[in-house]
RODO-2510 file (C-alpha; in nm, 4 decimals, decimal comma):
residues 526
     n   res          X          Y          Z
     1     m     3,5792    -5,6227    -0,4595
     2     l     3,9093    -5,5613    -0,6374
     3     t     3,9186    -5,6005    -1,0164
     4     l     4,2577    -5,5856    -1,1900
     5     y     4,2765    -5,5031    -1,5601
     6     k     4,6113    -5,5822    -1,7256
     7     s     4,7344    -5,4948    -2,0720
     8     s     5,0524    -5,3800    -2,2429
     9     s     4,8504    -5,1217    -2,4391
    10     l     4,7375    -4,7995    -2,2768
    11     n     4,4617    -4,7661    -2,5362
    12     t     4,3258    -5,1088    -2,4455
    13     l     4,3200    -5,0128    -2,0792
    14     f     4,1458    -4,6878    -2,1686
    15     t     3,8715    -4,8730    -2,3543
    16     a     3,8079    -5,0919    -2,0492
    17     w     3,8105    -4,7869    -1,8219
    18     s     3,5752    -4,5977    -2,0514
    19     d     3,3284    -4,8874    -2,0468
    20     i     3,3231    -4,8719    -1,6649
    21     i     3,2888    -4,4933    -1,6532
    22     s     3,0088    -4,4957    -1,9120
    23     q     2,7925    -4,7167    -1,6923
    24     p     2,5443    -4,5549    -1,4499
    25     s     2,7205    -4,4287    -1,1401
    26     p     2,6586    -4,6473    -0,8327
    27     g     2,6269    -4,3342    -0,6203
    28     g     2,3692    -4,1629    -0,8387
    29     p     2,3898    -3,9457    -1,1522
    30     l     2,5008    -3,6332    -0,9650
    31     r     2,7837    -3,7986    -0,7734
    32     p     3,1288    -3,7594    -0,9348
    33     r     3,3220    -4,0704    -1,0328
    34     s     3,6484    -4,0994    -0,8405
    35     v     3,9509    -4,1757    -1,0584
    36     i     4,3033    -4,1901    -0,9117
    37     v     4,5839    -4,1131    -1,1588
    38     p     4,9644    -4,0806    -1,1294
    39     n     4,9629    -3,7215    -1,2584
    40     m     4,7211    -3,4664    -1,4010
    41     d     4,8626    -3,5114    -1,7498
    42     m     4,7153    -3,8618    -1,7441
    43     a     4,3863    -3,7124    -1,6247
    44     q     4,3770    -3,4735    -1,9199
    45     w     4,4586    -3,7584    -2,1596
    46     l     4,1701    -3,9633    -2,0229
    47     q     3,9300    -3,6695    -2,0410
    48     v     4,0159    -3,5894    -2,4024
    49     h     3,9882    -3,9496    -2,5210
    50     q     3,6681    -4,0078    -2,3240
    51     a     3,5129    -3,7008    -2,4855
    52     e     3,6175    -3,8236    -2,8308
    53     r     3,4820    -4,1723    -2,7652
    54     s     3,1492    -4,0925    -2,5996
    55     g     3,0930    -3,7290    -2,6940
    56     i     3,1207    -3,5986    -2,3376
    57     s     3,3544    -3,6211    -2,0398
    58     a     3,2005    -3,4730    -1,7269
    59     n     3,1516    -3,5298    -1,3545
    60     i     3,4790    -3,7185    -1,3171
    61     d     3,6887    -3,6357    -1,0116
    62     f     4,0555    -3,7011    -1,0944
    63     q     4,2889    -3,7108    -0,7957
    64     l     4,6438    -3,8093    -0,7111
    65     p     4,6892    -4,0965    -0,4624
    66     a     4,8107    -3,8807    -0,1729
    67     g     4,5515    -3,6129    -0,2501
    68     y     4,2735    -3,8708    -0,2453
    69     f     4,3536    -3,9765     0,1106
    70     r     4,4174    -3,6180     0,2159
    71     k     4,0614    -3,5388     0,1071
    72     i     3,9334    -3,8307     0,3154
    73     f     4,1185    -3,7121     0,6258
    74     e     4,0058    -3,3516     0,5846
    75     a     3,6440    -3,4593     0,5404
    76     r     3,6644    -3,6743     0,8524
    77     m     3,8189    -3,3958     1,0609
    78     g     3,5885    -3,1264     0,9225
    79     v     3,8633    -2,9178     0,7657
    80     g     3,7050    -2,6369     0,5649
    81     a     3,3783    -2,6566     0,7567
    82     g     3,2113    -2,3247     0,8050
    83     a     3,2894    -2,1795     0,4657
    84     g     2,9830    -2,0059     0,3426
    85     s     2,7954    -2,1057     0,6556
    86     g     2,6191    -1,7744     0,6732
    87     a     2,7991    -1,6481     0,9815
    88     g     2,7663    -1,3007     0,8416
    89     a     2,9839    -0,9975     0,8728
    90     g     2,9779    -1,0141     1,2461
    91     s     3,2001    -1,3185     1,2572
    92     s     3,5547    -1,2447     1,3657
    93     a     3,7468    -1,5683     1,3305
    94     t     4,1025    -1,5614     1,4563
    95     p     4,3930    -1,7885     1,3641
    96     n     4,3696    -1,9580     1,7035
    97     a     3,9996    -2,0254     1,6546
    98     v     4,0703    -2,1617     1,3101
    99     k     4,3261    -2,4043     1,4497
   100     q     4,0814    -2,5231     1,7155
   101     t     3,7852    -2,5815     1,4832
   102     q     3,9670    -2,6701     1,1626
   103     p     4,2793    -2,8809     1,2251
   104     q     4,5162    -2,8445     0,9338
   105     l     4,7113    -3,1434     0,8079
   106     l     5,0856    -3,1114     0,8458
   107     d     5,2432    -3,0335     0,5083
   108     k     5,5855    -2,9506     0,3706
   109     h     5,5421    -2,5722     0,4027
   110     q     5,4658    -2,5989     0,7729
   111     l     5,7495    -2,8469     0,8235
   112     r     5,9911    -2,5952     0,6751
   113     w     5,8831    -2,3211     0,9132
   114     m     5,8999    -2,5589     1,2083
   115     a     6,2509    -2,6711     1,1153
   116     f     6,3519    -2,3076     1,0617
   117     t     6,2283    -2,2218     1,4127
   118     l     6,4018    -2,5139     1,5830
   119     l     6,7321    -2,4423     1,4074
   120     g     6,7113    -2,0763     1,5058
   121     e     6,6536    -2,1614     1,8715
   122     a     6,9428    -2,4070     1,8656
   123     l     7,1769    -2,1386     1,7312
   124     e     7,0560    -1,8734     1,9771
   125     t     7,0551    -2,0750     2,2994
   126     g     7,3266    -2,3275     2,2215
   127     r     7,1108    -2,5945     2,3859
   128     y     7,0287    -2,8820     2,1567
   129     p     7,0804    -3,2610     2,1376
   130     s     7,4346    -3,3629     2,0586
   131     e     7,3285    -3,5285     1,7327
   132     w     7,2140    -3,1868     1,6031
   133     e     7,5747    -3,0683     1,6028
   134     v     7,6101    -3,1659     1,2369
   135     l     7,3212    -2,9308     1,1450
   136     v     7,4557    -2,6384     1,3485
   137     d     7,8052    -2,6844     1,2067
   138     w     7,6679    -2,6931     0,8535
   139     i     7,4820    -2,3634     0,9022
   140     r     7,7857    -2,1896     1,0482
   141     t     8,0192    -2,3249     0,7817
   142     a     7,7868    -2,2362     0,4940
   143     s     7,7302    -1,8844     0,6262
   144     q     8,1081    -1,8248     0,6250
   145     k     8,1440    -1,9073     0,2576
   146     e     8,1993    -1,6304     0,0056
   147     g     8,3810    -1,4223     0,2652
   148     g     8,1055    -1,4523     0,5236
   149     s     7,8630    -1,2589     0,3039
   150     r     7,5845    -1,5156     0,3263
   151     d     7,3085    -1,4370     0,5735
   152     m     7,2801    -1,7044     0,8414
   153     k     6,9004    -1,6839     0,8238
   154     g     6,9144    -1,7560     0,4538
   155     v     7,1356    -2,0589     0,5121
   156     r     6,9034    -2,1749     0,7881
   157     w     6,6029    -2,1345     0,5568
   158     d     6,7721    -2,3426     0,2862
   159     l     6,8561    -2,6192     0,5330
   160     a     6,5024    -2,6113     0,6738
   161     g     6,3712    -2,6691     0,3224
   162     q     6,5919    -2,9759     0,2793
   163     i     6,4837    -3,1123     0,6170
   164     a     6,1179    -3,0597     0,5217
   165     d     6,1747    -3,2482     0,1960
   166     v     6,3225    -3,5446     0,3852
   167     f     6,0375    -3,5696     0,6350
   168     d     5,7758    -3,5133     0,3659
   169     q     5,9119    -3,8191     0,1838
   170     y     5,9212    -4,0162     0,5087
   171     i     5,5525    -3,9415     0,5695
   172     m     5,4582    -4,1587     0,2710
   173     y     5,7498    -4,4015     0,2459
   174     r     5,8643    -4,4403     0,6087
   175     p     5,5498    -4,3860     0,8206
   176     l     5,6528    -4,6470     1,0801
   177     w     5,9772    -4,4617     1,1427
   178     l     5,7971    -4,1335     1,2062
   179     n     5,5365    -4,3031     1,4221
   180     e     5,8100    -4,4477     1,6447
   181     w     6,0115    -4,1246     1,6563
   182     g     5,7014    -3,9246     1,7442
   183     g     5,6209    -4,1438     2,0430
   184     g     5,3522    -4,3490     1,8693
   185     d     5,2616    -4,7055     1,9486
   186     g     5,3455    -4,8475     1,6067
   187     d     5,5378    -5,1664     1,5495
   188     t     5,9067    -5,1664     1,6339
   189     v     6,1041    -5,1062     1,3180
   190     s     6,4640    -5,1691     1,2264
   191     i     6,6259    -4,8411     1,1219
   192     v     6,9392    -4,8810     0,9145
   193     g     7,1651    -4,5995     0,8001
   194     l     7,0628    -4,3361     1,0553
   195     e     7,3860    -4,3310     1,2443
   196     g     7,6517    -4,0646     1,1993
   197     m     7,5385    -3,7818     0,9701
   198     n     7,1721    -3,8879     0,9879
   199     a     7,1478    -3,9505     1,3627
   200     w     6,9701    -3,6154     1,4146
   201     q     6,6512    -3,7249     1,2373
   202     p     6,4698    -3,9156     1,5184
   203     s     6,5151    -3,6457     1,7832
   204     f     6,4397    -3,3664     1,5368
   205     w     6,1105    -3,5258     1,4349
   206     g     6,0281    -3,6003     1,7980
   207     k     6,0812    -3,2323     1,8812
   208     i     5,8489    -3,1254     1,5986
   209     r     5,5722    -3,3596     1,7122
   210     s     5,6029    -3,2697     2,0804
   211     r     5,5885    -2,8964     2,0084
   212     w     5,3362    -2,8859     1,7251
   213     g     5,1306    -3,1916     1,8025
   214     e     4,8047    -3,0100     1,7221
   215     y     4,8773    -3,0542     1,3506
   216     p     4,7560    -3,4001     1,2401
   217     n     5,0328    -3,6026     1,0827
   218     r     4,9518    -3,7965     0,7644
   219     a     5,1932    -4,0773     0,8561
   220     d     5,0010    -4,1536     1,1750
   221     l     4,6686    -4,1031     0,9972
   222     m     4,7617    -4,3469     0,7192
   223     l     4,8721    -4,6107     0,9713
   224     g     4,5466    -4,5606     1,1615
   225     l     4,3484    -4,5833     0,8382
   226     v     4,5115    -4,9132     0,7437
   227     d     4,4366    -5,0529     1,0920
   228     e     4,0722    -4,9486     1,0699
   229     l     4,0277    -5,0742     0,7137
   230     s     4,1844    -5,4105     0,7959
   231     g     3,9787    -5,4362     1,1159
   232     g     3,6486    -5,3728     0,9370
   233     d     3,5786    -5,0507     1,1276
   234     a     3,6109    -4,7799     0,8638
   235     a     3,2589    -4,7026     0,7460
   236     d     3,3153    -4,3272     0,7677
   237     f     3,6157    -4,3546     0,5337
   238     v     3,4016    -4,4774     0,2440
   239     l     3,3222    -4,1565     0,0556
   240     t     3,2523    -4,3047    -0,2875
   241     p     3,0889    -4,6370    -0,3805
   242     q     3,3385    -4,7009    -0,6606
   243     i     3,7031    -4,6144    -0,7314
   244     a     3,9013    -4,6432    -1,0540
   245     i     4,2823    -4,6415    -1,0470
   246     f     4,4430    -4,5831    -1,3849
   247     g     4,8043    -4,5898    -1,5006
   248     i     4,9705    -4,5989    -1,1593
   249     q     5,2884    -4,8049    -1,1904
   250     s     5,4564    -4,7033    -0,8657
   251     v     5,3002    -4,5952    -0,5373
   252     a     5,4102    -4,5801    -0,1754
   253     p     5,3496    -4,9145     0,0026
   254     i     5,1237    -4,7572     0,2670
   255     l     4,9064    -4,5987    -0,0039
   256     m     4,8852    -4,9236    -0,2001
   257     e     4,7829    -5,1124     0,1128
   258     a     4,5082    -4,8620     0,1905
   259     l     4,3780    -4,8653    -0,1678
   260     l     4,3666    -5,2450    -0,1710
   261     l     4,1888    -5,2547     0,1652
   262     k     3,9279    -5,0112     0,0331
   263     s     3,8162    -5,2906    -0,2000
   264     k     3,6696    -5,4664     0,1032
   265     y     3,4126    -5,1880     0,1236
   266     v     3,3650    -5,0597    -0,2322
   267     d     3,4382    -5,1723    -0,5879
   268     v     3,7945    -5,0871    -0,6858
   269     h     3,8896    -5,1111    -1,0552
   270     w     4,2697    -5,1043    -1,0993
   271     f     4,4025    -5,0619    -1,4548
   272     q     4,7682    -5,1637    -1,4880
   273     r     5,0129    -5,1695    -1,7754
   274     d     5,1697    -5,5129    -1,7928
   275     n     5,4726    -5,5758    -2,0136
   276     e     5,4816    -5,9505    -1,9446
   277     s     5,2484    -6,0050    -2,2402
   278     i     5,5087    -5,8510    -2,4725
   279     g     5,7885    -6,0850    -2,3735
   280     p     6,1416    -6,0609    -2,2303
   281     f     6,3456    -5,7485    -2,2962
   282     t     6,7053    -5,7603    -2,4088
   283     d     6,7546    -5,3869    -2,3575
   284     d     6,8876    -5,3020    -2,0092
   285     f     6,6723    -4,9894    -1,9710
   286     l     6,3493    -5,1665    -2,0646
   287     s     6,4533    -5,4563    -1,8445
   288     d     6,4948    -5,2251    -1,5447
   289     l     6,1503    -5,0750    -1,6076
   290     s     5,9970    -5,4206    -1,6191
   291     t     6,1811    -5,5210    -1,3015
   292     d     6,0432    -5,2171    -1,1158
   293     q     5,6988    -5,3080    -1,2392
   294     r     5,7442    -5,6633    -1,1157
   295     d     5,8543    -5,5372    -0,7727
   296     q     5,5331    -5,3361    -0,7431
   297     s     5,3331    -5,6365    -0,8610
   298     n     5,4971    -5,8593    -0,6014
   299     l     5,4164    -5,6056    -0,3300
   300     m     5,0548    -5,6014    -0,4433
   301     h     5,0351    -5,9825    -0,4372
   302     h     5,1852    -5,9883    -0,0895
   303     l     4,9309    -5,7377     0,0433
   304     i     4,6413    -5,9169    -0,1270
   305     a     4,7445    -6,2441     0,0362
   306     k     4,8109    -6,0775     0,3713
   307     h     4,4640    -5,9231     0,3968
   308     k     4,2817    -6,2030     0,2084
   309     i     4,1378    -5,9625    -0,0463
   310     e     3,8996    -6,0974    -0,3089
   311     v     4,0416    -6,0176    -0,6522
   312     n     3,9269    -6,0705    -1,0096
   313     t     4,2020    -6,0395    -1,2729
   314     k     4,1171    -5,9565    -1,6325
   315     v     4,4051    -5,9832    -1,8789
   316     l     4,3105    -5,7848    -2,1883
   317     d     4,5910    -5,9082    -2,4178
   318     g     4,4454    -6,2522    -2,4803
   319     r     4,6817    -6,4506    -2,2579
   320     t     4,5482    -6,7816    -2,1382
   321     n     4,6923    -6,7641    -1,7863
   322     p     4,5445    -6,4641    -1,6039
   323     q     4,6555    -6,5817    -1,2619
   324     m     4,9020    -6,3547    -1,0902
   325     s     5,2191    -6,5068    -0,9533
   326     t     5,3038    -6,4660    -0,5888
   327     p     5,6420    -6,3422    -0,4681
   328     n     5,7383    -6,6917    -0,3532
   329     s     5,6313    -6,8710    -0,6705
   330     s     5,8661    -7,0131    -0,9296
   331     d     5,7794    -6,7188    -1,1562
   332     s     5,9847    -6,4821    -0,9422
   333     p     6,2141    -6,2009    -1,0579
   334     k     6,5168    -6,4132    -0,9740
   335     s     6,4141    -6,7088    -1,1902
   336     n     6,2433    -6,5228    -1,4729
   337     s     6,3935    -6,1771    -1,4802
   338     p     6,3659    -5,9822    -1,8058
   339     g     6,7343    -5,9098    -1,7759
   340     n     6,8065    -6,2832    -1,8057
   341     a     6,6450    -6,3038    -2,1478
   342     d     6,8484    -6,4566    -2,4287
   343     p     6,9746    -6,1737    -2,6566
   344     t     6,9172    -6,4007    -2,9572
   345     t     6,5467    -6,4352    -2,8767
   346     p     6,3456    -6,2948    -3,1710
   347     i     6,1193    -5,9963    -3,1143
   348     p     5,7698    -6,1235    -3,0224
   349     a     5,4981    -6,0740    -3,2810
   350     n     5,2905    -5,8622    -3,0428
   351     f     5,5796    -5,6251    -2,9617
   352     p     5,4788    -5,2611    -3,0304
   353     k     5,5351    -5,1968    -3,4024
   354     v     5,6633    -4,8448    -3,3463
   355     i     5,9601    -4,9988    -3,1598
   356     a     6,0087    -5,3083    -3,3725
   357     k     6,0109    -5,1167    -3,6992
   358     p     6,3662    -5,0393    -3,8268
   359     g     6,4445    -4,6688    -3,8435
   360     a     6,1826    -4,5751    -3,5854
   361     i     6,4483    -4,3864    -3,3882
   362     s     6,6368    -4,0995    -3,5522
   363     i     6,9082    -3,8805    -3,4049
   364     h     6,9671    -3,5162    -3,5033
   365     r     7,2790    -3,3192    -3,4154
   366     c     7,1964    -2,9535    -3,3501
   367     h     7,4122    -2,6586    -3,2509
   368     s     7,1751    -2,5075    -2,9915
   369     p     6,8596    -2,5834    -2,7920
   370     r     6,6577    -2,3516    -3,0158
   371     r     6,7726    -2,5367    -3,3242
   372     e     6,6723    -2,8655    -3,1585
   373     v     6,3193    -2,7318    -3,1134
   374     e     6,3077    -2,6071    -3,4742
   375     v     6,4092    -2,9489    -3,6053
   376     l     6,1545    -3,1111    -3,3775
   377     h     5,8844    -2,8777    -3,5089
   378     d     5,9635    -2,9561    -3,8727
   379     t     5,9818    -3,3285    -3,7993
   380     l     5,6395    -3,3235    -3,6367
   381     l     5,4848    -3,1330    -3,9269
   382     h     5,6190    -3,3951    -4,1653
   383     l     5,4944    -3,6728    -3,9363
   384     f     5,1425    -3,5297    -3,9244
   385     e     5,1302    -3,5055    -4,3030
   386     t     5,2545    -3,8595    -4,3759
   387     k     5,1225    -4,0631    -4,0805
   388     n     4,7879    -4,1115    -3,9148
   389     i     4,9103    -3,9328    -3,6022
   390     r     4,7614    -3,6311    -3,4265
   391     p     4,9290    -3,3782    -3,1953
   392     g     4,7515    -3,5381    -2,9001
   393     d     4,9356    -3,8642    -2,9688
   394     v     5,2801    -3,7079    -2,9260
   395     a     5,4720    -3,6682    -2,5992
   396     i     5,7895    -3,4573    -2,5967
   397     v     6,0414    -3,5497    -2,3274
   398     t     6,3297    -3,3219    -2,2313
   399     p     6,5914    -3,3402    -1,9547
   400     d     6,5405    -2,9717    -1,8657
   401     v     6,1935    -2,8264    -1,9136
   402     d     6,2985    -2,4818    -1,7936
   403     l     6,5726    -2,4627    -2,0599
   404     y     6,3581    -2,5664    -2,3550
   405     a     6,0174    -2,4203    -2,2585
   406     p     6,0851    -2,0649    -2,3931
   407     f     6,2028    -2,2025    -2,7279
   408     v     5,9042    -2,4384    -2,7515
   409     r     5,6642    -2,1491    -2,6939
   410     e     5,8445    -1,9317    -2,9467
   411     v     5,8688    -2,1917    -3,2233
   412     f     5,5397    -2,3747    -3,1765
   413     h     5,3304    -2,0613    -3,1230
   414     s     5,4806    -1,8553    -3,4052
   415     g     5,2747    -2,0059    -3,6856
   416     t     5,1261    -1,7689    -3,9424
   417     d     4,8355    -1,8089    -4,1801
   418     d     5,0632    -1,9969    -4,4189
   419     q     5,2100    -2,2203    -4,1490
   420     i     5,0262    -2,4717    -3,9338
   421     r     5,0483    -2,4059    -3,5605
   422     i     5,0991    -2,7164    -3,3504
   423     p     4,9108    -2,7031    -3,0182
   424     v     5,1441    -2,7804    -2,7303
   425     r     5,1076    -2,7950    -2,3538
   426     i     5,4129    -2,7629    -2,1295
   427     s     5,4050    -2,9277    -1,7880
   428     g     5,6688    -2,9606    -1,5206
   429     g     5,9619    -2,7306    -1,4628
   430     q     6,0140    -2,4759    -1,1908
   431     l     6,0603    -2,1023    -1,1858
   432     n     6,3637    -1,9668    -1,0057
   433     e     6,3320    -1,6961    -0,7428
   434     r     6,3883    -1,4083    -0,9854
   435     e     6,1333    -1,5476    -1,2312
   436     l     5,8806    -1,5917    -0,9511
   437     v     5,9119    -1,2257    -0,8491
   438     a     5,8878    -1,1147    -1,2120
   439     d     5,5792    -1,3303    -1,2572
   440     v     5,4198    -1,1705    -0,9491
   441     l     5,4857    -0,8190    -1,0810
   442     l     5,3507    -0,8983    -1,4270
   443     k     5,0345    -1,0464    -1,2803
   444     a     4,9952    -0,7414    -1,0547
   445     l     5,0107    -0,5176    -1,3613
   446     d     4,7489    -0,7315    -1,5318
   447     i     4,5220    -0,7074    -1,2269
   448     t     4,5332    -0,3242    -1,2296
   449     n     4,3763    -0,3315    -1,5770
   450     s     4,1244    -0,6038    -1,4928
   451     r     3,7902    -0,6200    -1,3138
   452     f     3,9550    -0,7249    -0,9855
   453     k     3,7821    -1,0621    -0,9810
   454     a     3,7908    -1,2295    -0,6417
   455     t     3,9403    -1,5491    -0,7832
   456     e     4,2222    -1,3588    -0,9542
   457     i     4,3071    -1,1620    -0,6394
   458     l     4,3082    -1,4771    -0,4260
   459     d     4,5351    -1,6553    -0,6732
   460     w     4,7744    -1,3607    -0,6696
   461     l     4,7791    -1,3384    -0,2885
   462     g     4,8457    -1,7126    -0,2722
   463     l     5,1708    -1,6852    -0,4672
   464     a     5,4786    -1,7590    -0,2565
   465     p     5,6482    -1,4164    -0,2991
   466     v     5,3293    -1,2397    -0,1797
   467     l     5,1518    -1,4191     0,1053
   468     g     5,1682    -1,7856     0,0051
   469     d     5,4127    -1,9043     0,2728
   470     f     5,2494    -1,6853     0,5401
   471     l     4,9017    -1,8216     0,4624
   472     d     5,0271    -2,1804     0,4723
   473     q     5,2171    -2,1248     0,7968
   474     t     4,9299    -1,9618     0,9855
   475     g     4,6481    -2,1640     0,8341
   476     l     4,4721    -1,8426     0,7285
   477     r     4,4164    -1,9414     0,3653
   478     g     4,0797    -2,1004     0,4486
   479     t     3,9847    -1,8030     0,6681
   480     l     4,0560    -1,5564     0,3873
   481     n     3,8505    -1,7602     0,1420
   482     r     3,5632    -1,7792     0,3905
   483     w     3,5604    -1,4043     0,4574
   484     i     3,5430    -1,3273     0,0871
   485     e     3,2642    -1,5812     0,0406
   486     e     3,0646    -1,4522     0,3375
   487     q     3,0867    -1,0903     0,2192
   488     r     2,9897    -1,1965    -0,1347
   489     i     3,2888    -1,0201    -0,2873
   490     r     3,2828    -1,0936    -0,6593
   491     w     3,4568    -0,8219    -0,8619
   492     g     3,5321    -0,4500    -0,8814
   493     s     3,7571    -0,2466    -0,6532
   494     g     3,4661    -0,0166    -0,5611
   495     k     3,1517     0,1569    -0,6812
   496     e     3,3419     0,4082    -0,8969
   497     h     3,5477     0,1371    -1,0632
   498     i     3,2311    -0,0544    -1,1549
   499     k     3,0861     0,2606    -1,3133
   500     d     3,4082     0,3179    -1,5076
   501     v     3,3777    -0,0319    -1,6496
   502     g     3,0293     0,0560    -1,7733
   503     f     2,7900    -0,0909    -1,5186
   504     e     2,5425     0,1125    -1,3129
   505     l     2,5577    -0,0984    -0,9981
   506     d     2,5686    -0,0048    -0,6301
   507     g     2,8964    -0,1883    -0,5655
   508     r     2,7631    -0,4263    -0,3026
   509     h     2,9781    -0,7090    -0,4358
   510     s     3,2977    -0,5014    -0,4673
   511     w     3,6156    -0,5254    -0,2624
   512     m     3,5648    -0,1872    -0,0948
   513     f     3,2156    -0,2743     0,0236
   514     g     3,3286    -0,6130     0,1551
   515     l     3,6349    -0,4754     0,3364
   516     q     3,4222    -0,2047     0,5012
   517     r     3,1814    -0,4684     0,6321
   518     i     3,4689    -0,6765     0,7698
   519     l     3,6223    -0,3741     0,9473
   520     l     3,2856    -0,2645     1,0881
   521     a     3,2230    -0,6162     1,2172
   522     r     3,5650    -0,6203     1,3791
   523     i     3,5103    -0,2839     1,5481
   524     a     3,1625    -0,3833     1,6644
   525     s     3,2924    -0,7078     1,8160
   526     e     3,5485    -0,5145     2,0212
***
């Protein structure tokens, strides 16, 4: 059954979620509770507040929507099977064997390499569909810029990354398109806007699927999942007896449909923020947010009606009408849009006080990003002293995380004994190529002075500048993890290194011992 919890307050939703989580797990005390969140920052917020409320927060499996279904598909296909199976040192798995026994889901890294390969063959042979001409011309033109100094392979790699991004978005938001382009038997779809500059997309995707069809495609898998869930033939998809969905305001239609259909098999508790209880917004920005929320709500109502899903709605703000409107009802966005609210309408009594209070927003003019962070730091210290607010209640939003992150670390972490240090966690942002290489080198230097823990070495090898892209392309990441697990490699470069650290051990769990066993097994098998 589907249970919807609606409130304008995140804390109210948390209380309802906490009450559900605190009840005995339907799957037994040792089975993790599945909670789907929009991002891992929300997961951390829930964990912290749950620990403060109940004294403990454990055995909760937080996942993103796409990751949740990816886990279902991998479990169904047996991806990762064989790890730690006790095959021993004599096993000599090859990449081809891995592909045959452990099909790997198609992801963006693989798509980039596939696009890179197809573009390279098109440039070399000159044989390609006419609609690809725009791609070939772009590569040649871009490589001639800056006096022809740009490497054509580098340009091709950049373009392959953009193509992979497009198809990766299509997998979740345009699965019917990809199913039709790949030769599937999905419903006929109307494709608008793919003429001219975008006409290459259908044939390019068709070429990828015809050449690398052994990689399962999440678009086809999601469409198949929806068909099986709606047809009542999806018992093996039900991995957990209960699902909680918290704070998700926007999700791909195919994912929403699958989540709603899951409620036919297990209890699904969906916690939604609902601004309708606050009242109409006169601010354009807030109005747009509410309109987006209404669009998602209308999609949900449409899917619920389409599949005849049993739903129980609980409005936690005390409203007397908990019934959800349907897209075709009189309470539609067109007739009751927040943007149509009368600007003279007084602020509702239940509007958040932090917004309604005069002077709640202050603007500071600063001469540099560092000075902005310093003013922010002083403002927060004053806020913590005069208000009942904790650091965990504050969210700092910036248009460029990479620009401000160094100054935040410097200012917020520079507290002395006489100055209070404000704990801060930075999320988001991306490292550029030079910073990635520098990060790899710094971590390598740290490893040389460490105990050579297996987890640390694997993390370092998995970085993109080292072997990350290679492992993703060949599917060898799981094989490498399995070899290390089978040889029981834990820490230490060798027997002498373990003695230098101060332990009189025989080195049976060191890297040298494990690598020797792998090499001996390889030689013996040949």
